[in-house]
Structures are given as C-alpha cells and as structure tokens.
C-alpha positions in Angstrom: 9.9 -52.9 -55.4 6.3 -52.6 -54.3 7.3 -53.2 -50.7 9.8 -50.3 -50.8 7.1 -47.9 -52.1 4.8 -48.9 -49.2 7.6 -48.4 -46.7 8.4 -44.9 -48.2 4.7 -44.0 -48.0 4.4 -45.1 -44.4 7.6 -43.3 -43.4 6.5 -40.1 -45.2 3.0 -40.3 -43.6 4.6 -40.7 -40.1 7.0 -37.7 -40.7 4.1 -35.5 -41.8 2.0 -36.6 -38.8 4.9 -35.7 -36.5 5.4 -32.3 -38.1 1.7 -31.6 -37.8 1.7 -32.7 -34.1 4.8 -30.4 -33.5 3.0 -27.5 -35.1 -0.1 -28.1 -33.0 2.0 -28.4 -29.8 3.9 -25.2 -30.5 0.6 -23.4 -31.1 -0.9 -24.6 -27.8 2.3 -23.7 -25.9 2.6 -20.2 -27.3 -1.1 -19.5 -27.0 -1.6 -19.0 -30.7 -4.5 -21.4 -31.2 -6.9 -18.9 -32.8 -7.4 -15.3 -34.0 -6.4 -12.5 -31.6 -6.9 -8.8 -31.0 -3.9 -6.5 -30.3 -3.6 -3.9 -27.6 -0.7 -2.0 -26.0 0.2 -0.2 -22.8 3.1 2.1 -21.7 5.3 1.6 -18.6 8.3 3.2 -17.1 9.5 -0.1 -15.6 9.0 -3.5 -17.2 10.9 -5.8 -14.9 10.0 -9.4 -15.7 7.9 -8.6 -18.7 9.0 -10.3 -22.0 7.7 -12.2 -25.0 5.3 -14.9 -23.8 4.4 -13.2 -20.5 0.8 -14.2 -19.7 -2.1 -11.6 -19.9 -4.9 -12.3 -17.5 -8.3 -10.6 -17.2 -9.4 -10.6 -13.5 -7.2 -13.7 -13.1 -8.4 -15.5 -16.2 -5.7 -16.1 -18.9 -6.7 -14.5 -22.2 -3.4 -13.8 -24.1 0.3 -13.1 -24.0 2.9 -10.3 -24.5 4.2 -10.1 -28.0 6.9 -7.3 -27.9 8.5 -4.8 -25.5 9.7 -1.7 -27.3 11.7 1.1 -25.6 10.6 4.6 -26.7 12.5 7.7 -25.6 10.3 10.6 -24.4 10.7 14.1 -22.8 10.1 12.6 -19.4 12.6 9.8 -19.8 12.6 6.3 -21.3 9.3 4.5 -21.4 8.4 1.1 -22.7 5.6 0.1 -25.1 4.2 -3.4 -24.3 2.2 -4.9 -27.1 0.1 -7.9 -26.2 -2.6 -10.0 -27.9 -5.7 -11.5 -26.4 -8.5 -13.8 -27.6 -10.4 -12.3 -30.5 -13.7 -10.8 -29.5 -12.8 -10.4 -25.8 -14.4 -7.1 -24.6 -12.3 -4.8 -22.4 -14.2 -1.8 -20.9 -12.7 1.6 -21.7 -11.9 2.5 -18.1 -10.1 -0.8 -17.4 -6.5 -0.7 -16.2 -3.6 -3.1 -16.8 -0.8 -3.6 -14.2 2.4 -5.6 -14.0 1.7 -8.0 -11.1 2.7 -11.4 -9.6 0.1 -13.7 -8.2 2.5 -15.0 -5.5 5.9 -14.3 -4.0 7.7 -16.7 -6.5 5.1 -16.7 -9.3 5.9 -15.5 -12.7 5.0 -11.9 -13.6 1.8 -11.3 -15.5 -0.1 -8.4 -17.1 -3.2 -8.3 -15.0 -6.2 -6.4 -16.5 -8.7 -5.0 -13.9 -12.2 -4.7 -15.4 -13.7 -1.2 -15.5 -17.4 -0.2 -15.1 -17.8 1.5 -18.5 -20.4 0.0 -20.8 -18.3 0.8 -23.8 -15.4 -1.4 -24.9 -12.0 -0.6 -26.3 -11.4 -1.2 -30.0 -8.6 -3.6 -31.0 -5.3 -1.7 -31.3 -6.2 0.8 -28.6 -4.0 1.7 -25.6 -5.0 0.3 -22.2 -4.4 2.6 -19.2 -1.4 1.3 -17.4 -0.8 1.1 -13.6 2.9 1.0 -12.5 3.7 -2.1 -10.4 5.7 -2.1 -7.2 8.9 -4.0 -6.3 8.3 -6.4 -3.4 11.9 -6.5 -2.3 12.2 -2.7 -2.4 9.0 -2.6 -0.2 10.5 -5.1 2.3 13.8 -3.1 2.4 11.9 0.1 2.9 9.9 -1.3 5.8 13.1 -2.6 7.4 14.8 0.8 7.1 11.7 2.5 8.5 11.6 0.1 11.5 15.3 0.8 12.1 14.8 4.5 12.0 11.7 4.3 14.2 13.7 2.3 16.8 16.6 4.7 16.7 14.7 8.0 16.6 11.5 7.4 18.4 11.4 4.2 20.5 14.8 4.5 22.2 14.2 8.1 23.4 10.7 7.1 24.5 12.0 4.1 26.5 14.7 6.4 28.0 12.0 8.9 29.1 9.8 6.1 30.5 12.8 4.7 32.4 13.6 8.1 33.8 10.0 8.6 34.9 9.9 5.1 36.4 13.1 5.8 38.3 11.8 9.1 39.6 8.5 7.6 40.7 10.4 4.7 42.4 12.6 7.1 44.3 9.6 9.2 45.3 7.8 6.2 46.6 10.8 4.9 48.4 11.6 8.3 50.0 8.2 9.8 50.6 5.6 7.0 50.2 4.8 6.7 53.9 4.8 10.5 54.4 2.4 10.9 51.5 0.1 8.4 53.0 0.3 10.1 56.4 -0.4 13.5 54.8 -3.4 12.2 53.1 -4.8 10.8 56.3 -4.1 14.0 58.1 -5.9 16.0 55.4 -9.0 13.7 55.7 -9.0 14.2 59.4 -8.8 18.0 59.2 -11.6 18.0 56.6 -13.7 15.9 59.0 -13.1 18.4 61.9 -13.9 21.3 59.6 -17.2 19.8 58.6 -18.0 19.0 62.2 -17.3 22.6 63.3 -19.5 24.0 60.5 -22.3 21.6 61.5 -22.1 22.9 65.1 -22.2 26.5 64.0 -25.1 26.2 61.5 -27.9 25.9 64.0 -26.8 29.1 65.8 -26.7 30.9 62.5 -30.1 29.7 61.6 -31.6 30.8 65.0 -30.1 34.2 64.6 -31.5 34.5 61.1 -34.9 33.5 62.3 -34.7 36.2 65.0 -33.7 38.7 62.5 -36.6 37.7 60.2 -39.1 38.0 63.0 -37.8 41.4 64.0 -37.9 42.6 60.4 -41.5 41.3 60.1 -42.7 43.1 63.2 -40.9 46.3 62.1 -42.5 46.0 58.7 -46.0 45.7 60.3 -45.4 48.9 62.2 -44.3 50.8 59.1 -46.9 49.2 56.9 -49.3 52.2 57.2 -46.6 54.7 56.4 -44.8 52.7 53.7 -45.5 53.3 50.1 -46.6 50.4 47.8 -43.1 50.3 46.2 -41.3 50.1 49.6 -43.7 47.5 50.8 -42.9 45.3 47.8 -39.2 45.7 48.5 -39.6 44.7 52.1 -41.7 41.7 51.3 -39.1 40.5 48.8 -36.4 40.9 51.4 -38.4 38.8 53.9 -39.0 36.1 51.2 -35.3 36.0 50.5 -34.4 35.6 54.1 -36.9 32.7 54.4 -35.3 31.0 51.4 -31.8 31.5 52.9 -33.0 29.9 56.1 -34.2 26.8 54.2 -30.9 26.7 52.2 -28.9 26.9 55.5 -30.9 24.0 57.0 -30.3 21.9 53.8 -26.6 22.8 54.0 -26.4 21.6 57.6 -28.0 18.3 56.7 -25.5 17.8 53.8 -22.7 18.7 56.1 -23.7 16.0 58.6 -23.8 13.5 55.7 -20.4 14.6 54.5 -18.9 14.3 57.9 -20.2 10.8 58.3 -18.9 9.8 54.9 -15.4 11.1 55.6 -15.3 9.5 59.0 -16.2 6.1 57.4 -13.6 6.6 54.6 -10.8 7.3 57.1 -11.7 4.2 59.1 -12.2 1.8 56.2 -9.5 2.7 53.6 -6.4 2.8 55.8 -5.3 -0.7 54.8 -6.4 -0.3 51.2 -4.2 2.9 50.9 -1.1 1.1 52.2 -1.7 -1.9 49.8 -2.2 0.5 46.8 1.1 2.2 47.6 2.9 -1.2 47.9 1.3 -2.4 44.6 2.3 0.7 42.7 5.9 0.4 43.9 6.0 -3.2 42.7 4.7 -2.3 39.3 7.2 0.5 38.9 10.2 -1.7 39.9 9.0 -4.5 37.4 8.9 -2.0 34.5 12.4 -0.6 35.4 13.9 -4.1 35.5 12.5 -5.1 32.0 13.1 -1.8 30.1 16.5 -2.8 28.9 15.3 -6.2 27.6 12.5 -4.5 25.6 15.0 -2.1 24.0 17.3 -5.0 23.1 14.5 -7.0 21.5 13.4 -4.1 19.4 17.0 -3.5 18.1 17.3 -7.2 17.3 14.1 -7.2 15.4 15.3 -4.3 13.3 18.6 -6.0 12.4 16.8 -9.2 11.5 14.5 -7.4 9.1 17.4 -5.7 7.4 19.3 -9.0 7.1 16.2 -10.7 5.7 15.7 -8.0 3.1 19.4 -8.1 2.0 19.5 -11.9 1.7 16.2 -12.1 -0.3 17.5 -9.4 -2.7 20.7 -11.4 -3.3 19.1 -14.8 -3.6 15.2 -15.2 -3.7 15.7 -19.0 -3.7 16.4 -18.9 0.0 12.6 -18.7 0.6 12.4 -22.3 -0.7 15.7 -23.7 0.5 16.7 -21.8 3.6 18.9 -22.6 6.6 18.6 -21.4 10.2 20.4 -18.1 10.7 22.1 -17.4 14.0 20.7 -14.3 15.7 23.6 -11.8 15.7 22.2 -9.9 18.7 22.2 -13.1 20.8 25.6 -14.1 19.5 27.1 -10.8 20.7 
C-alpha cells in the first residue's frame, strides 16, 4: 500500500513538472516571457503580417504582433496592427514602423526605425507607419519598363544609328578619295594665297613709308600756317601710319610662318590622312555588321526578365530549387 502511494506521488510530480516545462516552453516560443507594452499602427496593406509576426527595433527583436483588425474608413479599408514589445522599451516619438523582410525568402517583420526625438511614445500610442513595397511587383515593373524601353526607345535609336552608319559608309565608298583630294587641293591653294600675300606685303610697306615721308615733309611746310588743332590731327595721322606700318611688317612675318607650316602639313600628313579614312571606313562597317546582334540581345534580355518575374510570382520556391531554362530567343 505504501509503495502505491509513493508511485502515485512520483507520477504526479513528473506530470506537474512536464506541465510546467510545457508552459515555460510555450512562453519562450510566443515571446511572452515578461511584461509588455502595447502599441499599434495603421496600414492599407498587411501582406504577410499575422499573429506572432516579429517586431524588431533597428534589427533587434523586441516583441510580436498580437492582432490585425480591419477598420473601414472614408478613404477605403485600412488595417490596425496591434503589437506588444518588452516593457520599458523607449520608442522616440518620430520613429516609424514599416512592414519589411530582411531577405528575399525571410519572414515578414515589423521593423521600427528609431527617430531623433528625445521624447518617447507612451504605451498604447500609435506609431507612424510606412507602407511597404511588393518585391515581385517591383521586379515585374522593372521588366515591363525594360520591355517598353527596348520597343519605344532603343530599337528606333538603333535603326537611326544603322541608317547613319550606312549613309556614312556609302559616302566613304563613293566619295572618300575625292574628299581627300579636295582637302589636299584646298591646303595647296591656301599655301599659294599665303605666298602671294607675303610677296605683296613688302611693296605695300614701301609705299606706305613713302606716303608717310611725303606727309611728314608736307606737314613741315604747313607747320607755320597750321593751327594748333590741325597740327595735332596731322601728328595723330602720322602716328597711326607708323603703327600701321609696324602691324603690316608683323603680318608679313606671320604670313611667312603660316606658309611654312601649311607646306610642312601637306608634305607630312598625306599618308596619315589616307590611313584615317581607311580606319573610319573599317569602324563604320564593323558597327553596321553588329547592329542586328545588339538589337536581338536586348530583346532577349527583356523577354528573360518578364519570364523571370512571372515564374517567381507563381512559385517563389524556384529561387531555391530551380532548373535551367532554355532561352526562347535562341530556340527560335
């Protein structure tokens, strides 16, 4: 009889210990290991938010979501998210809480970004909410924009470039040699013109010196009869003629230098000019040959982005267990 009582006592003690352990485990798993403070926020979209969703403060877990309650309003349906955090945790008044995911396949969390206000919110207050974005919608939007960019901007641009390349190629093929010949002829004519001007400048300078001497002698004869005002005008004219003579001599020297430079340019750059025309023709032909391949690669990239977005929306698990996909553009 005594042995049965001992057995009952041991069994009862074991059951109570297991119940206590279960209660402790449930408290740890649900985050209810101590006193908490309640807060709430309002969102128009609560995708992935439910009871037990973790609440983090600058990445540090401090609580969990308790309830998500829909509330009709004039602007449409909105959702009140009530959450509890560790008691005594201070949240600045200008803090914001957003629905975010730390990674592509990570669970959604309520992420509180700390504000700079020295004052803290009181428990039960509303925390300013920031609406979260949909990653798959963003990827889909990017794919659609790339497709529209390829159709509306890149293809017309490539067509215009190809047309310009073809025109330049035809121009070089038909008139390249004639353009080079015209350039050489123009340089030669400029050299002849400079040489002619250089020959004429000394004669002009001599004539100007004669005129200046005649004017000076004439001014001496009229000096006695000239008034002070007229004398000043005559002296200014003589000074201007002397300055013009100096400028003409400087122009003659510059003309000689220019003629020498042009002559050297014609003699030295004949081979370089032909090589430049040949290199330009090669570059234009290379671009024309590859313009179609560039356009096809851009179209293939746009289709791949659209297919990627569609498959990820249908089955996000493909990011972890994916199979190679045949490129439709190459298959065609």
